N, C-alpha and C positions, 0 to 999 in steps of 0.2 A: 397558077397555070396561065401562061401568057397567051397561048393560042387556043381557041375553042375548036374542037373537032366538029366539022360540018355535019357529019352523020349523027353524032351525039345530039347536036342542036336540033336536027330534024326530028329525032325520036322524042326529044323533050317537048317540042311544039306539038307533035302528034298526041302525046300523052296528055298535055294540057287541054287540047281540044276535046279529047275523049272524055276526060273528067268533067268538063263543062257540059258536054252533051248528056252524060249520065246524070249529073245533078239536075239538069233541066228536065230530063225525063222523069226523074223521081218527083220533082215538084209538080209536074202535070198529073202524075198518078195520084199524088196526095190530094190535089184539088178535086179530081174526079171522085175519089173515094169519099171526101168530105161532102161533096155535092150529093152523092148517092145516099149517104147517111142522113143528110137533112131531108132529102126527098122521100126516102122510104121510112124514116123514123118519125 
């Protein structure tokens, strides 16, 4: 594929940003849950 569709590239960048945000949110949730487990346990 010689030329890259600009719309496809935009969707790909949006998806990468979304997955990074999701993984960051999951990491924050994991840290909060671990902190609660240590604090309450």
